[in-house]
C-alpha distance (Angstrom), angle and dihedral (degrees) to the residues before:
residue distance angle dihedral
M1 . . .
K2 3.80 . .
P3 3.82 113.4 .
V4 3.82 95.2 -138.0
R5 3.80 123.4 87.0
L6 3.80 110.1 171.9
A7 3.78 138.2 159.8
A8 3.79 123.3 -137.0
A9 3.84 90.3 -112.7
A10 3.80 89.4 67.5
T11 3.82 92.6 60.6
L12 3.77 98.2 67.0
A13 3.81 104.3 144.9
L14 3.77 121.2 -125.2
P15 3.84 108.5 -109.2
R16 3.80 111.4 -98.2
W17 3.80 92.2 -128.0
A18 3.80 90.3 54.1
L19 3.80 93.1 50.2
L20 3.81 92.1 46.3
G21 3.80 90.9 46.4
L22 3.80 91.3 52.2
A23 3.79 90.5 49.3
M24 3.81 92.9 50.9
L25 3.79 91.8 44.4
Y26 3.78 86.7 52.1
I27 3.80 100.6 49.4
L28 3.82 105.9 31.1
P29 3.83 99.1 59.7
G30 3.77 106.6 75.0
L31 3.80 92.4 32.1
I32 3.79 99.7 61.5
G33 3.77 121.0 69.4
R34 3.79 100.0 1.4
E35 3.77 129.0 119.8
L36 3.79 125.5 -132.3
W37 3.78 109.4 -66.7
K38 3.77 123.4 -151.1
E39 3.83 92.1 -113.5
D40 3.81 96.8 63.2
A41 3.80 104.3 17.2
A42 3.81 91.8 101.3
G43 3.80 93.3 56.0
F44 3.78 91.0 49.0
G45 3.80 90.2 47.6
V46 3.80 91.3 59.8
M47 3.82 90.7 47.8
W48 3.81 91.1 48.8
T49 3.81 91.7 49.1
M50 3.81 90.2 51.4
A51 3.80 93.0 48.1
Q52 3.81 91.9 49.8
G53 3.81 96.6 39.5
G54 3.77 140.7 60.8
L55 3.79 138.4 -98.5
A56 3.81 93.2 -66.7
D57 3.81 90.7 58.4
W58 3.81 90.8 51.0
L59 3.80 94.1 49.9
A60 3.82 98.0 39.3
P61 3.84 108.6 40.7
N62 3.80 111.1 -137.9
L63 3.76 138.3 160.0
A64 3.79 110.7 -129.7
G65 3.81 89.5 -38.2
L66 3.83 97.6 -37.2
P67 3.84 109.5 117.3
I68 3.81 113.7 -123.4
H69 3.80 114.6 -157.0
D70 3.82 96.9 164.7
D71 3.80 109.1 105.7
G72 3.78 128.3 -3.1
P73 3.81 126.5 -79.6
L74 3.83 101.6 -105.7
A75 3.82 98.7 89.5
Y76 3.81 89.8 46.1
W77 3.81 91.1 49.8
L78 3.79 91.7 53.5
G79 3.80 92.8 49.2
A80 3.81 92.5 45.7
I81 3.82 91.4 50.0
C82 3.81 89.6 52.4
I83 3.82 89.9 50.1
K84 3.79 89.6 52.0
L85 3.80 92.1 48.3
F86 3.80 102.3 39.1
G87 3.82 106.9 14.1
W88 3.81 92.8 98.1
L89 3.80 89.5 56.8
T90 3.80 106.0 37.2
G91 3.81 105.0 17.1
G92 3.80 126.1 -104.5
A93 3.82 99.2 -78.6
M94 3.80 95.9 50.2
A95 3.80 92.1 41.5
A96 3.80 91.2 55.3
R97 3.80 89.8 50.2
M98 3.79 90.2 56.5
S99 3.79 86.0 76.2
N100 3.83 86.1 62.1
I101 3.80 89.3 62.0
G102 3.79 91.7 55.2
I103 3.81 92.4 43.8
F104 3.80 91.4 49.1
M105 3.80 92.5 49.1
L106 3.82 90.6 48.9
G107 3.80 90.9 54.7
T108 3.81 94.9 43.2
L109 3.80 95.4 47.3
S110 3.80 90.9 45.6
V111 3.80 90.9 53.2
W112 3.82 90.1 48.9
Y113 3.80 96.3 49.1
T114 3.80 93.6 42.1
A115 3.81 91.7 53.8
F116 3.81 90.8 43.3
H117 3.80 94.1 54.6
L118 3.80 92.2 43.5
G119 3.80 92.5 46.4
R120 3.78 96.0 55.7
R121 3.81 94.4 51.2
P122 3.84 113.7 113.0
E123 3.81 95.4 -117.3
A124 3.82 91.5 55.0
Q125 3.83 96.0 52.6
P126 3.84 120.7 110.8
L127 3.79 121.8 -108.7
R128 3.77 114.1 -76.5
L129 3.80 109.2 -107.7
A130 3.80 119.9 -124.6
F131 3.81 93.9 -117.4
G132 3.79 97.6 29.4
G133 3.79 125.5 -112.3
Q134 3.80 97.3 126.5
P135 3.85 115.9 140.1
E136 3.78 123.4 -92.2
P137 3.83 114.9 -109.0
D138 3.82 94.5 -110.8
D139 3.82 92.5 47.2
Y140 3.79 90.9 49.2
G141 3.80 90.9 47.0
R142 3.83 92.2 51.6
T143 3.79 91.8 49.3
L144 3.80 91.9 50.5
A145 3.81 90.0 47.0
D146 3.82 91.0 53.0
T147 3.79 89.5 48.1
A148 3.81 92.7 49.6
V149 3.81 91.5 51.6
L150 3.81 92.2 48.7
I151 3.82 90.4 51.0
Y152 3.81 89.9 46.1
L153 3.81 91.6 52.0
G154 3.79 90.6 45.7
C155 3.82 94.6 59.3
L156 3.79 113.0 109.8
G157 3.80 93.7 -145.0
L158 3.79 93.8 58.4
L159 3.80 91.2 49.8
L160 3.80 91.9 55.4
F161 3.80 98.5 48.3
S162 3.81 107.2 27.4
H163 3.82 90.5 78.3
E164 3.81 95.2 53.4
T165 3.81 127.2 86.7
L166 3.79 95.8 -121.3
A167 3.81 135.0 137.7
V168 3.81 90.7 -129.2
T169 3.81 89.1 62.3
L170 3.80 90.8 56.7
Q171 3.80 90.8 44.4
G172 3.81 91.4 56.1
S173 3.80 92.9 52.0
L174 3.80 92.4 45.3
L175 3.78 89.6 52.7
A176 3.80 89.1 54.7
Y177 3.81 88.0 52.1
F178 3.82 89.9 48.7
L179 3.81 89.3 55.4
Y180 3.79 90.2 52.8
R181 3.82 92.0 49.5
A182 3.82 90.7 46.2
V183 3.82 90.9 53.7
R184 3.80 91.1 48.6
Y185 3.80 89.4 49.6
V186 3.81 92.9 52.5
E187 3.81 89.3 48.3
N188 3.79 91.9 48.8
A189 3.81 114.8 13.3
S190 3.80 96.8 -157.5
V191 3.79 133.0 145.8
R192 3.81 89.9 -112.7
N193 3.80 93.2 56.2
A194 3.81 90.9 45.0
V195 3.82 90.6 54.0
L196 3.81 91.0 48.2
V197 3.81 89.4 52.1
G198 3.80 87.0 52.4
L199 3.80 92.5 50.4
A200 3.80 89.8 53.3
L201 3.81 89.5 50.9
G202 3.80 91.5 46.7
A203 3.79 92.9 51.0
M204 3.79 89.0 49.6
T205 3.82 89.5 52.1
L206 3.80 92.0 53.2
A207 3.80 90.8 45.3
R208 3.78 99.1 53.4
G209 3.81 118.6 -18.4
W210 3.78 146.9 -61.6
Q211 3.83 100.6 -88.6
T212 3.81 97.2 77.8
P213 3.85 95.8 46.1
L214 3.81 91.0 48.2
T215 3.81 90.7 48.7
L216 3.81 91.5 49.0
T217 3.80 91.7 49.7
L218 3.80 90.7 54.5
A219 3.82 90.9 45.1
L220 3.81 90.9 51.7
L221 3.81 90.3 48.4
L222 3.81 91.3 52.7
C223 3.79 90.2 45.7
T224 3.81 92.4 54.2
R225 3.78 90.8 48.5
F226 3.81 90.5 50.8
L227 3.80 89.6 49.8
A228 3.82 89.5 49.9
L229 3.81 96.6 -122.2
P230 3.84 115.2 167.7
P231 3.84 104.0 -76.8
A232 3.81 100.6 -149.2
R233 3.79 94.6 49.7
T234 3.81 92.1 43.1
L235 3.81 93.3 51.4
A236 3.80 90.9 49.2
H237 3.81 92.0 49.5
L238 3.81 94.1 46.7
A239 3.81 89.6 48.4
L240 3.80 87.6 53.6
A241 3.81 90.3 48.5
G242 3.81 90.4 50.2
A243 3.81 91.2 48.8
S244 3.82 90.5 51.0
A245 3.82 90.6 51.8
V246 3.82 92.3 48.0
L247 3.81 91.8 49.3
M248 3.80 90.4 53.9
A249 3.79 91.6 52.6
L250 3.82 92.0 43.6
G251 3.80 89.2 58.1
W252 3.80 89.5 66.5
V253 3.83 92.0 42.3
A254 3.80 92.3 51.6
A255 3.81 92.7 47.0
C256 3.82 90.5 51.9
A257 3.81 92.6 47.9
L258 3.80 92.8 50.0
A259 3.81 102.4 38.0
L260 3.83 106.5 33.5
E261 3.78 127.3 77.4
Q262 3.79 90.6 -140.2
G263 3.81 90.1 49.3
A264 3.80 115.4 -149.0
A265 3.83 93.8 -12.8
P266 3.85 92.5 119.8
V267 3.80 89.0 53.2
F268 3.81 92.0 50.2
G269 3.80 89.8 50.0
W270 3.81 89.4 51.1
L271 3.82 91.8 48.6
D272 3.80 90.7 49.5
W273 3.80 90.4 51.6
N274 3.81 89.0 50.8
L275 3.79 91.7 52.6
H276 3.80 91.2 52.3
Q277 3.82 89.3 58.1
L278 3.81 90.8 70.1
A279 3.80 127.9 77.8
L280 3.77 139.2 134.5
P281 3.83 114.2 -68.3
S282 3.78 114.1 -95.4
W283 3.77 136.0 -166.2
N284 3.81 90.8 -116.2
S285 3.80 94.0 54.6
G286 3.80 91.5 47.5
K287 3.79 91.8 48.2
A288 3.81 91.6 48.3
F289 3.81 90.4 50.4
L290 3.80 92.8 52.2
R291 3.81 93.6 44.1
T292 3.80 92.5 51.6
G293 3.81 97.6 35.1
I294 3.81 94.2 59.4
W295 3.79 91.5 70.3
F296 3.83 99.2 21.7
F297 3.83 94.5 61.2
W298 3.82 96.9 37.1
P299 3.03 124.0 159.4
A300 3.83 95.3 10.4
W301 3.79 99.7 63.9
P302 3.86 98.8 60.9
F303 3.83 91.4 50.0
A304 3.82 91.8 44.1
G305 3.80 91.5 50.3
W306 3.78 90.3 49.8
A307 3.81 90.6 49.6
I308 3.80 90.9 57.1
Y309 3.81 90.3 50.3
A310 3.81 95.8 43.8
W311 3.83 94.7 49.6
R312 3.81 95.6 39.6
R313 3.83 94.4 111.7
Q314 3.80 93.8 54.7
H315 3.80 122.7 84.2
H316 3.81 135.6 -144.8
L317 3.79 94.1 13.5
L318 3.79 109.7 166.0
H319 3.82 92.5 -164.9
I320 3.82 90.0 61.0
V321 3.80 103.3 27.3
L322 3.82 98.3 52.8
P323 3.83 98.2 47.0
L324 3.81 91.2 40.8
F325 3.81 94.2 51.7
V326 3.79 91.1 46.1
V327 3.82 93.1 48.4
G328 3.79 92.6 46.6
A329 3.81 93.7 49.4
L330 3.81 93.3 46.1
V331 3.81 93.4 47.6
L332 3.80 89.0 54.1
L333 3.82 89.8 49.3
I334 3.80 92.3 49.6
I335 3.80 95.4 50.8
C336 3.82 87.8 50.1
D337 3.81 88.7 61.6
P338 3.84 109.0 99.0
A339 3.82 91.5 -152.7
P340 3.82 107.8 25.3
E341 3.80 119.3 -168.0
N342 3.77 122.7 -142.6
G343 3.79 90.3 -128.6
D344 3.79 90.9 60.9
L345 3.81 88.0 68.3
L346 3.81 89.6 69.9
K347 3.79 90.1 86.4
L348 3.82 89.8 66.7
L349 3.80 94.9 56.8
P350 3.86 99.9 77.0
P351 3.84 96.6 53.1
L352 3.80 91.6 42.0
A353 3.82 92.8 49.9
I354 3.80 91.9 48.1
M355 3.79 93.3 48.0
A356 3.82 90.2 45.1
A357 3.82 90.4 56.9
F358 3.81 89.1 61.1
G359 3.79 91.3 49.8
L360 3.79 95.0 55.0
P361 3.86 97.5 69.3
T362 3.80 90.2 55.0
M363 3.81 95.5 56.0
K364 3.80 124.0 103.0
R365 3.80 119.9 -105.9
G366 3.82 90.7 -117.1
A367 3.82 92.1 56.6
I368 3.80 91.2 48.8
N369 3.82 91.8 50.1
A370 3.82 90.0 48.8
I371 3.80 90.0 54.2
D372 3.81 90.1 49.6
W373 3.78 94.7 51.8
F374 3.79 92.7 43.6
S375 3.81 89.4 54.2
V376 3.79 92.8 47.0
M377 3.80 95.5 49.6
V378 3.80 100.0 40.9
L379 3.80 98.7 40.3
T380 3.81 93.8 42.8
M381 3.80 90.3 50.9
L382 3.82 91.6 49.8
A383 3.81 91.3 48.7
A384 3.81 90.3 50.5
L385 3.82 90.1 50.6
L386 3.80 90.6 52.6
W387 3.80 90.2 53.4
V388 3.80 90.0 49.2
F389 3.82 91.8 51.9
Y390 3.81 90.9 45.6
I391 3.81 92.8 53.0
A392 3.79 90.5 43.2
K393 3.81 95.1 53.5
L394 3.83 91.2 50.8
T395 3.80 100.1 41.2
G396 3.79 104.8 21.6
W397 3.81 91.1 -121.7
P398 2.96 127.5 142.3
A399 3.77 85.1 38.2
Q400 3.81 100.6 -152.1
P401 3.83 97.7 53.5
A402 3.82 89.4 46.3
K403 3.80 90.9 51.1
N404 3.81 93.5 47.0
L405 3.80 93.4 49.1
L406 3.79 98.8 44.5
K407 3.81 91.5 45.1
L408 3.80 87.1 67.4
L409 3.81 90.9 52.5
P410 3.81 108.8 45.0
G411 3.79 112.0 -166.6
F412 3.81 94.4 15.0
A413 3.82 117.1 137.9
P414 3.85 111.3 -160.0
E415 3.80 117.6 -140.9
F416 3.80 130.5 -164.7
S417 3.81 117.8 -123.2
W418 3.78 124.2 -175.2
F419 3.80 100.3 -147.7
P420 3.84 98.4 55.0
F421 3.79 89.3 43.6
L422 3.82 92.8 52.9
V423 3.82 92.7 46.5
A424 3.81 91.3 51.4
A425 3.81 91.5 45.1
C426 3.83 91.7 51.4
A427 3.80 90.7 48.0
T428 3.80 90.2 51.2
A429 3.80 91.4 48.9
G430 3.80 88.7 50.2
W431 3.81 89.9 53.0
V432 3.81 91.4 51.3
F433 3.81 90.0 50.4
L434 3.82 91.3 48.2
V435 3.81 92.5 51.2
Q436 3.80 91.8 46.2
W437 3.82 90.6 49.2
R438 3.79 91.6 50.7
V439 3.82 95.7 44.9
S440 3.79 97.7 42.8
R441 3.81 101.0 41.8
Q442 3.79 98.7 29.0
P443 3.82 90.8 -159.9
A444 3.77 118.6 -152.4
V445 3.81 94.1 -138.8
L446 3.78 115.2 131.2
W447 3.79 98.2 -123.6
R448 3.82 94.1 55.0
A449 3.82 91.1 96.9
V450 3.81 93.9 62.3
V451 3.80 104.5 30.7
L452 3.80 91.2 81.3
S453 3.81 92.4 48.6
S454 3.81 92.3 51.0
G455 3.79 94.6 40.4
G456 3.79 93.2 49.2
L457 3.80 92.7 48.9
I458 3.80 90.4 50.0
L459 3.82 89.3 49.7
L460 3.81 91.9 54.3
W461 3.80 91.6 47.2
V462 3.82 92.4 49.3
M463 3.80 90.4 50.3
L464 3.81 93.0 48.7
T465 3.80 93.4 48.5
T466 3.80 94.5 46.7
L467 3.80 110.2 31.0
F468 3.81 94.2 33.7
L469 3.81 103.1 28.6
Q470 3.81 92.6 107.1
D471 3.78 90.0 51.8
I472 3.80 93.7 49.2
N473 3.81 92.4 46.7
Y474 3.80 89.6 51.2
S475 3.80 91.1 50.4
K476 3.81 100.7 42.0
S477 3.81 106.7 28.9
Y478 3.82 129.2 88.7
A479 3.81 93.1 -162.2
S480 3.82 95.7 110.8
V481 3.82 92.9 46.9
A482 3.81 91.1 48.5
R483 3.80 92.0 52.8
Q484 3.82 91.8 48.1
L485 3.78 90.1 49.9
K486 3.80 92.8 48.2
S487 3.82 91.4 53.8
S488 3.82 89.5 53.0
L489 3.81 96.6 54.1
P490 3.82 115.7 112.1
P491 3.81 114.8 -115.4
G492 3.79 114.4 -88.9
T493 3.83 96.2 24.8
S494 3.80 107.7 172.5
C495 3.81 102.9 178.5
I496 3.81 143.1 -5.9
E497 3.80 127.3 -147.1
S498 3.80 112.2 -145.7
N499 3.78 146.8 168.2
V500 3.82 95.9 -156.9
G501 3.81 119.6 135.5
V502 3.77 122.2 -97.8
A503 3.82 94.5 -102.1
Q504 3.80 91.7 51.4
R505 3.80 92.2 44.1
A506 3.80 91.1 53.1
S507 3.82 93.4 47.3
F508 3.81 93.7 47.6
A509 3.81 92.1 46.9
Y510 3.81 92.4 49.8
Y511 3.81 103.4 38.0
G512 3.81 98.0 29.8
D513 3.81 100.1 29.4
L514 3.81 88.5 -133.5
P515 3.83 113.8 -179.6
F516 3.81 101.6 -133.8
S517 3.79 117.1 -164.0
R518 3.77 124.5 -100.1
P519 3.84 122.0 -132.5
G520 3.80 110.4 -68.4
Q521 3.83 94.1 15.3
H522 3.84 119.3 127.2
C523 3.80 119.2 -150.3
S524 3.79 139.5 -172.3
L525 3.83 92.6 -131.7
R526 3.80 130.2 64.3
L527 3.79 125.7 -169.4
L528 3.80 113.9 -160.7
Q529 3.80 128.3 -167.0
D530 3.81 121.2 -162.4
S531 3.80 143.2 135.8
V532 3.79 124.7 -82.0
R533 3.81 89.8 -153.3
T534 3.80 96.5 57.2
K535 3.79 108.5 116.8
D536 3.80 98.6 -177.6
H537 3.81 107.9 82.8
K538 3.80 89.8 -157.9
E539 3.79 87.9 66.6
Q540 3.78 98.2 37.1
L541 3.79 116.0 86.0
L542 3.81 108.0 -114.7
P543 3.82 124.7 -159.1
P544 3.82 107.4 -75.6
E545 3.80 116.5 -107.2
A546 3.78 96.9 -13.4
G547 3.77 112.2 -127.8
R548 3.79 95.5 30.7
W549 3.80 96.5 60.2
V550 3.81 128.0 57.1
M551 3.79 124.6 -165.1
I552 3.81 110.1 -123.2
W553 3.82 100.3 171.7
E554 3.81 141.0 19.2
G555 3.79 127.6 -177.4
R556 3.78 148.9 140.0
R557 3.77 142.5 -178.3
Q558 3.79 110.3 -76.6
S559 3.80 89.4 -137.4
D560 3.84 91.1 58.3
R561 3.79 114.5 65.3
D562 3.79 93.8 -179.1
E563 3.81 108.0 48.1
R564 3.82 120.5 80.2
F565 3.82 135.8 -179.3
R566 3.81 125.9 -159.8
L567 3.80 127.8 -175.3
Y568 3.82 119.8 -152.3
Q569 3.79 130.5 -169.5
R570 3.79 123.6 -154.7
Q571 3.79 116.4 -122.1
D572 3.82 108.3 -144.9
């Protein structure tokens, strides 16, 4: 017996304007008005180098002359194209982030349409009621799609990475699109749909690497076998999809071989980096995945786990089998990574959110109400705390919150600004209205259990990126250091040798217009980065060739007591 019993009144769709408004309120704060942060400065630096450079920079990703073999070129191409198109209007950093809007919308729309097509399939429909009144398939599919998007937007991991110019962000959205194409292929196993699956896999290869597309191909093959699709036709179609993906990647390889002096060397470096992402699973990698996943996938993973349990007695369910096979294969791939990154977990969010949407209709009313009240209490308390800290940093009262906050930002002088304050106040008023609407009307619609979770998370993000944007910029940006360094450069500086990290290199090149050296180039200036707390002089970077080099500048971010930069000039 199916575990879902639902009346048509529970499938009232969320208004399109409300869903679009939530999406824009989610993605725009954190993109507008912020400086380059350390977390995504490197990705922007590659995009900026491409936009300012020639064909070689577009084919061989590099950061001001430093070759970058991590990730593929696709995310950098998108950001560089946006810089070319909109940089004159918005500035380079904001223009590059406009690609994040498109990437985010691709992932969100793919999640919606995947859940919609899965939700209107016959095996996913609720039990037919004795006297009628059950929802129509399309209405049920739209409600599940709205629910999947709300769960997707409510995941903490997506919030952290969707606003950063990173290849893993693009990979997560492309995986959502792959799920949509896979569902369409199962519904209609045609050559066209097989090729479109291959294009999704090829784009994913160019975005990040070949391991995830290969894993997804195998997962889709196992899924089709479990669903008892015709094996010969399926193998032929998946071979065609694989060939389409390989041809996309070979386009970049061929362009590098024909147009670059070093030939396909950037491709070989990228392939070598891919190979180093694979190792035997270890206890440490599994433990790290569980420790991070608990908060990264919240609140999707409890609903997804319940969906597997609730639908366990049914067989050949595409809405459970496909996401479950994809999640299982990707989890195995992640724990085989010897140095997993948190951002790589983004690719698990779309299948978890979709599967979670099918778990929600099977939950008891008491559990749904408990989730609602938990969201109201916790998120309202956190929003109130943010207002307390905001008032404290401006007025000094209450004294303890003001002291705790400003201690993290030595030298920072808070300033009041009307526009961020009004945006945060309107968002808070909207939260109060949403809670009142939910408590007073107690609507029976399916997505009511997750709208408060998503809305509250968006409220907190809006408050952080308006009331505290100046604070975060001060803490995470190298803009002030770059400008100090630029003013200390001798006239006629042609190049600078340096050991700074990729994030620092990108920030200095963008904000300070520093001419970093290319491979094989010798310069009269050296910029060194080290730690002021290092006690072992064997580890600390000492002045190069004492006697021939003179330090002409030293600086650091005031918010970072450990990091230090020193600029030396050679005395000929």
